Backbone atoms as SQL, in Angstrom:
CREATE TABLE atoms (id INTEGER PRIMARY KEY, chain TEXT, resi INTEGER, resn TEXT, atom TEXT, x REAL, y REAL, z REAL);
INSERT INTO atoms VALUES
  (1, 'A', 1, 'MET', 'N', -11.735, 9.788, 5.831),
  (2, 'A', 1, 'MET', 'CA', -10.714, 8.891, 5.323),
  (3, 'A', 1, 'MET', 'C', -10.623, 9.094, 3.804),
  (4, 'A', 2, 'PRO', 'N', -9.405, 9.251, 3.279),
  (5, 'A', 2, 'PRO', 'CA', -9.239, 9.431, 1.829),
  (6, 'A', 2, 'PRO', 'C', -9.768, 8.238, 1.030),
  (7, 'A', 3, 'ARG', 'N', -10.214, 8.507, -0.176),
  (8, 'A', 3, 'ARG', 'CA', -10.827, 7.468, -1.014),
  (9, 'A', 3, 'ARG', 'C', -9.900, 6.290, -1.272),
  (10, 'A', 4, 'GLY', 'N', -8.610, 6.548, -1.476),
  (11, 'A', 4, 'GLY', 'CA', -7.658, 5.465, -1.719),
  (12, 'A', 4, 'GLY', 'C', -7.609, 4.487, -0.559),
  (13, 'A', 5, 'ARG', 'N', -7.641, 5.022, 0.645),
  (14, 'A', 5, 'ARG', 'CA', -7.623, 4.153, 1.830),
  (15, 'A', 5, 'ARG', 'C', -8.916, 3.369, 1.955),
  (16, 'A', 6, 'VAL', 'N', -10.014, 4.021, 1.631),
  (17, 'A', 6, 'VAL', 'CA', -11.305, 3.334, 1.686),
  (18, 'A', 6, 'VAL', 'C', -11.305, 2.159, 0.712),
  (19, 'A', 7, 'ARG', 'N', -10.801, 2.397, -0.503),
  (20, 'A', 7, 'ARG', 'CA', -10.736, 1.317, -1.493),
  (21, 'A', 7, 'ARG', 'C', -9.847, 0.181, -1.019),
  (22, 'A', 8, 'ALA', 'N', -8.724, 0.507, -0.390),
  (23, 'A', 8, 'ALA', 'CA', -7.815, -0.524, 0.113),
  (24, 'A', 8, 'ALA', 'C', -8.477, -1.349, 1.214),
  (25, 'A', 9, 'VAL', 'N', -9.180, -0.681, 2.123),
  (26, 'A', 9, 'VAL', 'CA', -9.867, -1.385, 3.211),
  (27, 'A', 9, 'VAL', 'C', -10.978, -2.270, 2.653),
  (28, 'A', 10, 'LEU', 'N', -11.708, -1.767, 1.684),
  (29, 'A', 10, 'LEU', 'CA', -12.771, -2.569, 1.076),
  (30, 'A', 10, 'LEU', 'C', -12.197, -3.765, 0.315),
  (31, 'A', 11, 'ALA', 'N', -11.072, -3.568, -0.380),
  (32, 'A', 11, 'ALA', 'CA', -10.431, -4.673, -1.096),
  (33, 'A', 11, 'ALA', 'C', -9.947, -5.728, -0.102),
  (34, 'A', 12, 'LEU', 'N', -9.389, -5.300, 1.012),
  (35, 'A', 12, 'LEU', 'CA', -8.942, -6.223, 2.054),
  (36, 'A', 12, 'LEU', 'C', -10.125, -6.989, 2.635),
  (37, 'A', 13, 'SER', 'N', -11.195, -6.287, 2.923),
  (38, 'A', 13, 'SER', 'CA', -12.395, -6.920, 3.463),
  (39, 'A', 13, 'SER', 'C', -12.975, -7.944, 2.486),
  (40, 'A', 14, 'ASP', 'N', -13.028, -7.580, 1.208),
  (41, 'A', 14, 'ASP', 'CA', -13.532, -8.502, 0.191),
  (42, 'A', 14, 'ASP', 'C', -12.653, -9.741, 0.081),
  (43, 'A', 15, 'ALA', 'N', -11.332, -9.552, 0.127),
  (44, 'A', 15, 'ALA', 'CA', -10.409, -10.686, 0.014),
  (45, 'A', 15, 'ALA', 'C', -10.588, -11.662, 1.175),
  (46, 'A', 16, 'VAL', 'N', -10.794, -11.123, 2.366),
  (47, 'A', 16, 'VAL', 'CA', -10.998, -11.989, 3.533),
  (48, 'A', 16, 'VAL', 'C', -12.346, -12.696, 3.449),
  (49, 'A', 17, 'SER', 'N', -13.394, -11.951, 3.087),
  (50, 'A', 17, 'SER', 'CA', -14.735, -12.544, 3.072),
  (51, 'A', 17, 'SER', 'C', -14.918, -13.575, 1.955),
  (52, 'A', 18, 'THR', 'N', -14.191, -13.434, 0.847),
  (53, 'A', 18, 'THR', 'CA', -14.307, -14.410, -0.243),
  (54, 'A', 18, 'THR', 'C', -13.360, -15.590, -0.081),
  (55, 'A', 19, 'GLY', 'N', -12.473, -15.514, 0.900),
  (56, 'A', 19, 'GLY', 'CA', -11.530, -16.608, 1.124),
  (57, 'A', 19, 'GLY', 'C', -10.247, -16.485, 0.329),
  (58, 'A', 20, 'ALA', 'N', -10.084, -15.385, -0.418),
  (59, 'A', 20, 'ALA', 'CA', -8.848, -15.178, -1.178),
  (60, 'A', 20, 'ALA', 'C', -7.679, -14.867, -0.252),
  (61, 'A', 21, 'LEU', 'N', -7.982, -14.439, 0.966),
  (62, 'A', 21, 'LEU', 'CA', -6.966, -14.115, 1.960),
  (63, 'A', 21, 'LEU', 'C', -7.364, -14.755, 3.272),
  (64, 'A', 22, 'ASP', 'N', -6.502, -15.621, 3.778),
  (65, 'A', 22, 'ASP', 'CA', -6.776, -16.320, 5.032),
  (66, 'A', 22, 'ASP', 'C', -5.856, -15.770, 6.113),
  (67, 'A', 23, 'LEU', 'N', -6.434, -15.108, 7.111),
  (68, 'A', 23, 'LEU', 'CA', -5.667, -14.549, 8.224),
  (69, 'A', 23, 'LEU', 'C', -5.882, -15.323, 9.519),
  (70, 'A', 24, 'SER', 'N', -6.446, -16.504, 9.412),
  (71, 'A', 24, 'SER', 'CA', -6.719, -17.289, 10.611),
  (72, 'A', 24, 'SER', 'C', -5.419, -17.859, 11.188),
  (73, 'A', 25, 'PRO', 'N', -5.430, -18.175, 12.487),
  (74, 'A', 25, 'PRO', 'CA', -4.240, -18.779, 13.093),
  (75, 'A', 25, 'PRO', 'C', -3.872, -20.071, 12.368),
  (76, 'A', 26, 'GLY', 'N', -2.608, -20.227, 12.105),
  (77, 'A', 26, 'GLY', 'CA', -2.139, -21.429, 11.432),
  (78, 'A', 26, 'GLY', 'C', -2.176, -21.356, 9.925),
  (79, 'A', 27, 'ALA', 'N', -2.700, -20.262, 9.375),
  (80, 'A', 27, 'ALA', 'CA', -2.754, -20.115, 7.913),
  (81, 'A', 27, 'ALA', 'C', -1.353, -19.858, 7.373),
  (82, 'A', 28, 'ASP', 'N', -1.148, -20.157, 6.114),
  (83, 'A', 28, 'ASP', 'CA', 0.139, -19.973, 5.452),
  (84, 'A', 28, 'ASP', 'C', 0.437, -18.477, 5.319),
  (85, 'A', 29, 'ARG', 'N', 1.438, -17.999, 6.035),
  (86, 'A', 29, 'ARG', 'CA', 1.768, -16.569, 6.032),
  (87, 'A', 29, 'ARG', 'C', 2.394, -16.128, 4.709),
  (88, 'A', 30, 'THR', 'N', 3.104, -17.012, 4.026),
  (89, 'A', 30, 'THR', 'CA', 3.662, -16.661, 2.718),
  (90, 'A', 30, 'THR', 'C', 2.543, -16.396, 1.723),
  (91, 'A', 31, 'ALA', 'N', 1.535, -17.251, 1.729),
  (92, 'A', 31, 'ALA', 'CA', 0.385, -17.061, 0.846),
  (93, 'A', 31, 'ALA', 'C', -0.362, -15.784, 1.211),
  (94, 'A', 32, 'ALA', 'N', -0.467, -15.483, 2.497),
  (95, 'A', 32, 'ALA', 'CA', -1.145, -14.264, 2.938),
  (96, 'A', 32, 'ALA', 'C', -0.380, -13.032, 2.472),
  (97, 'A', 33, 'ARG', 'N', 0.957, -13.060, 2.570),
  (98, 'A', 33, 'ARG', 'CA', 1.770, -11.934, 2.096),
  (99, 'A', 33, 'ARG', 'C', 1.566, -11.714, 0.601),
  (100, 'A', 34, 'GLU', 'N', 1.555, -12.809, -0.144),
  (101, 'A', 34, 'GLU', 'CA', 1.365, -12.700, -1.596),
  (102, 'A', 34, 'GLU', 'C', -0.030, -12.157, -1.924),
  (103, 'A', 35, 'ALA', 'N', -1.044, -12.634, -1.217),
  (104, 'A', 35, 'ALA', 'CA', -2.414, -12.163, -1.453),
  (105, 'A', 35, 'ALA', 'C', -2.540, -10.682, -1.109),
  (106, 'A', 36, 'LEU', 'N', -1.937, -10.273, -0.011),
  (107, 'A', 36, 'LEU', 'CA', -1.984, -8.860, 0.369),
  (108, 'A', 36, 'LEU', 'C', -1.243, -8.003, -0.650),
  (109, 'A', 37, 'GLY', 'N', -0.129, -8.506, -1.167),
  (110, 'A', 37, 'GLY', 'CA', 0.652, -7.764, -2.150),
  (111, 'A', 37, 'GLY', 'C', -0.084, -7.546, -3.461),
  (112, 'A', 38, 'ARG', 'N', -1.041, -8.394, -3.766),
  (113, 'A', 38, 'ARG', 'CA', -1.825, -8.246, -4.992),
  (114, 'A', 38, 'ARG', 'C', -2.947, -7.223, -4.867),
  (115, 'A', 39, 'LEU', 'N', -3.249, -6.794, -3.649),
  (116, 'A', 39, 'LEU', 'CA', -4.337, -5.832, -3.442),
  (117, 'A', 39, 'LEU', 'C', -3.859, -4.408, -3.721),
  (118, 'A', 40, 'SER', 'N', -4.633, -3.683, -4.474),
  (119, 'A', 40, 'SER', 'CA', -4.307, -2.297, -4.786),
  (120, 'A', 40, 'SER', 'C', -4.381, -1.446, -3.524),
  (121, 'A', 41, 'GLY', 'N', -3.351, -0.652, -3.292),
  (122, 'A', 41, 'GLY', 'CA', -3.332, 0.234, -2.137),
  (123, 'A', 41, 'GLY', 'C', -2.726, -0.387, -0.893),
  (124, 'A', 42, 'ILE', 'N', -2.325, -1.657, -0.973),
  (125, 'A', 42, 'ILE', 'CA', -1.707, -2.331, 0.170),
  (126, 'A', 42, 'ILE', 'C', -0.230, -2.527, -0.154),
  (127, 'A', 43, 'GLY', 'N', 0.628, -1.841, 0.570),
  (128, 'A', 43, 'GLY', 'CA', 2.069, -1.935, 0.345),
  (129, 'A', 43, 'GLY', 'C', 2.742, -2.825, 1.376),
  (130, 'A', 44, 'PRO', 'N', 4.070, -2.858, 1.346),
  (131, 'A', 44, 'PRO', 'CA', 4.814, -3.729, 2.263),
  (132, 'A', 44, 'PRO', 'C', 4.571, -3.410, 3.733),
  (133, 'A', 45, 'TRP', 'N', 4.523, -2.123, 4.084),
  (134, 'A', 45, 'TRP', 'CA', 4.322, -1.760, 5.487),
  (135, 'A', 45, 'TRP', 'C', 2.942, -2.199, 5.960),
  (136, 'A', 46, 'THR', 'N', 1.923, -1.930, 5.157),
  (137, 'A', 46, 'THR', 'CA', 0.559, -2.307, 5.515),
  (138, 'A', 46, 'THR', 'C', 0.418, -3.814, 5.590),
  (139, 'A', 47, 'THR', 'N', 1.061, -4.520, 4.669),
  (140, 'A', 47, 'THR', 'CA', 1.029, -5.979, 4.688),
  (141, 'A', 47, 'THR', 'C', 1.541, -6.513, 6.019),
  (142, 'A', 48, 'GLU', 'N', 2.687, -6.018, 6.453),
  (143, 'A', 48, 'GLU', 'CA', 3.271, -6.491, 7.711),
  (144, 'A', 48, 'GLU', 'C', 2.418, -6.092, 8.908),
  (145, 'A', 49, 'MET', 'N', 1.818, -4.906, 8.874),
  (146, 'A', 49, 'MET', 'CA', 0.958, -4.484, 9.983),
  (147, 'A', 49, 'MET', 'C', -0.294, -5.360, 10.056),
  (148, 'A', 50, 'VAL', 'N', -0.867, -5.702, 8.913),
  (149, 'A', 50, 'VAL', 'CA', -2.050, -6.580, 8.898),
  (150, 'A', 50, 'VAL', 'C', -1.676, -7.949, 9.447),
  (151, 'A', 51, 'LEU', 'N', -0.522, -8.470, 9.030),
  (152, 'A', 51, 'LEU', 'CA', -0.109, -9.781, 9.529),
  (153, 'A', 51, 'LEU', 'C', 0.234, -9.731, 11.011),
  (154, 'A', 52, 'LEU', 'N', 0.870, -8.656, 11.449),
  (155, 'A', 52, 'LEU', 'CA', 1.268, -8.530, 12.858),
  (156, 'A', 52, 'LEU', 'C', 0.048, -8.398, 13.770),
  (157, 'A', 53, 'PHE', 'N', -0.817, -7.443, 13.469),
  (158, 'A', 53, 'PHE', 'CA', -1.947, -7.170, 14.362),
  (159, 'A', 53, 'PHE', 'C', -3.226, -7.907, 13.973),
  (160, 'A', 54, 'GLY', 'N', -3.449, -8.087, 12.686),
  (161, 'A', 54, 'GLY', 'CA', -4.670, -8.745, 12.232),
  (162, 'A', 54, 'GLY', 'C', -4.613, -10.251, 12.304),
  (163, 'A', 55, 'ALA', 'N', -3.412, -10.804, 12.071),
  (164, 'A', 55, 'ALA', 'CA', -3.278, -12.257, 12.053),
  (165, 'A', 55, 'ALA', 'C', -2.453, -12.778, 13.225),
  (166, 'A', 56, 'GLY', 'N', -1.887, -11.869, 14.011),
  (167, 'A', 56, 'GLY', 'CA', -1.115, -12.289, 15.173),
  (168, 'A', 56, 'GLY', 'C', 0.187, -12.980, 14.814),
  (169, 'A', 57, 'ASP', 'N', 0.794, -12.597, 13.693),
  (170, 'A', 57, 'ASP', 'CA', 2.053, -13.205, 13.260),
  (171, 'A', 57, 'ASP', 'C', 3.213, -12.542, 14.005),
  (172, 'A', 58, 'PRO', 'N', 3.872, -13.260, 14.920),
  (173, 'A', 58, 'PRO', 'CA', 4.949, -12.645, 15.698),
  (174, 'A', 58, 'PRO', 'C', 6.198, -12.354, 14.869),
  (175, 'A', 59, 'ASP', 'N', 6.297, -12.927, 13.673),
  (176, 'A', 59, 'ASP', 'CA', 7.469, -12.714, 12.828),
  (177, 'A', 59, 'ASP', 'C', 7.300, -11.570, 11.833),
  (178, 'A', 60, 'ALA', 'N', 6.147, -10.949, 11.810),
  (179, 'A', 60, 'ALA', 'CA', 5.911, -9.834, 10.893),
  (180, 'A', 60, 'ALA', 'C', 6.647, -8.598, 11.400),
  (181, 'A', 61, 'VAL', 'N', 7.387, -7.957, 10.502),
  (182, 'A', 61, 'VAL', 'CA', 8.156, -6.767, 10.861),
  (183, 'A', 61, 'VAL', 'C', 7.764, -5.632, 9.928),
  (184, 'A', 62, 'PRO', 'N', 7.122, -4.595, 10.469),
  (185, 'A', 62, 'PRO', 'CA', 6.722, -3.466, 9.622),
  (186, 'A', 62, 'PRO', 'C', 7.934, -2.613, 9.259),
  (187, 'A', 63, 'LEU', 'N', 8.568, -2.918, 8.128),
  (188, 'A', 63, 'LEU', 'CA', 9.744, -2.185, 7.683),
  (189, 'A', 63, 'LEU', 'C', 9.383, -0.734, 7.407),
  (190, 'A', 64, 'GLY', 'N', 10.273, 0.150, 7.790),
  (191, 'A', 64, 'GLY', 'CA', 10.028, 1.567, 7.594),
  (192, 'A', 64, 'GLY', 'C', 9.260, 2.201, 8.737),
  (193, 'A', 65, 'ASP', 'N', 8.936, 1.429, 9.764),
  (194, 'A', 65, 'ASP', 'CA', 8.228, 1.979, 10.919),
  (195, 'A', 65, 'ASP', 'C', 9.199, 2.874, 11.688),
  (196, 'A', 66, 'TRP', 'N', 8.847, 4.115, 11.850),
  (197, 'A', 66, 'TRP', 'CA', 9.742, 5.083, 12.483),
  (198, 'A', 66, 'TRP', 'C', 10.070, 4.713, 13.920),
  (199, 'A', 67, 'HIS', 'N', 9.164, 4.038, 14.590),
  (200, 'A', 67, 'HIS', 'CA', 9.356, 3.750, 16.003),
  (201, 'A', 67, 'HIS', 'C', 10.086, 2.428, 16.254),
  (202, 'A', 68, 'LEU', 'N', 10.204, 1.610, 15.236),
  (203, 'A', 68, 'LEU', 'CA', 10.799, 0.295, 15.421),
  (204, 'A', 68, 'LEU', 'C', 12.243, 0.385, 15.901),
  (205, 'A', 69, 'SER', 'N', 13.033, 1.253, 15.293),
  (206, 'A', 69, 'SER', 'CA', 14.442, 1.362, 15.710),
  (207, 'A', 69, 'SER', 'C', 14.538, 1.849, 17.155),
  (208, 'A', 70, 'HIS', 'N', 13.655, 2.739, 17.563),
  (209, 'A', 70, 'HIS', 'CA', 13.653, 3.220, 18.949),
  (210, 'A', 70, 'HIS', 'C', 13.304, 2.097, 19.922),
  (211, 'A', 71, 'VAL', 'N', 12.304, 1.301, 19.584),
  (212, 'A', 71, 'VAL', 'CA', 11.893, 0.193, 20.444),
  (213, 'A', 71, 'VAL', 'C', 13.023, -0.824, 20.580),
  (214, 'A', 72, 'ILE', 'N', 13.692, -1.133, 19.481),
  (215, 'A', 72, 'ILE', 'CA', 14.798, -2.100, 19.518),
  (216, 'A', 72, 'ILE', 'C', 15.958, -1.550, 20.354),
  (217, 'A', 73, 'SER', 'N', 16.290, -0.283, 20.175),
  (218, 'A', 73, 'SER', 'CA', 17.392, 0.273, 20.960),
  (219, 'A', 73, 'SER', 'C', 17.051, 0.323, 22.444),
  (220, 'A', 74, 'MET', 'N', 15.802, 0.574, 22.793),
  (221, 'A', 74, 'MET', 'CA', 15.392, 0.559, 24.211),
  (222, 'A', 74, 'MET', 'C', 15.486, -0.846, 24.778),
  (223, 'A', 75, 'PHE', 'N', 15.189, -1.835, 23.953),
  (224, 'A', 75, 'PHE', 'CA', 15.286, -3.225, 24.398),
  (225, 'A', 75, 'PHE', 'C', 16.734, -3.556, 24.774),
  (226, 'A', 76, 'PHE', 'N', 17.669, -3.166, 23.938),
  (227, 'A', 76, 'PHE', 'CA', 19.070, -3.496, 24.203),
  (228, 'A', 76, 'PHE', 'C', 19.683, -2.645, 25.297),
  (229, 'A', 77, 'ARG', 'N', 19.118, -1.486, 25.570),
  (230, 'A', 77, 'ARG', 'CA', 19.602, -0.663, 26.675),
  (231, 'A', 77, 'ARG', 'C', 19.295, -1.317, 28.021),
  (232, 'A', 78, 'GLY', 'N', 18.165, -2.031, 28.027),
  (233, 'A', 78, 'GLY', 'CA', 17.780, -2.753, 29.236),
  (234, 'A', 78, 'GLY', 'C', 17.122, -1.880, 30.186);
């Protein structure tokens, strides 16, 4: 794993363990987005993926995901 990614994962882990980032059910998702945005190496796509899969936020949308448009079009095709 590249060093930049390792640093980002460690920063995310530290934020969760110190309480600077709350990903528990019912936590304020706006505050979580802001906290994730302050972490070095965590961009908008990663923020949404962490909220979607890590926090179970059904409203998180990973913008720029190459497969998202395909999944949506398959949904409407039925």
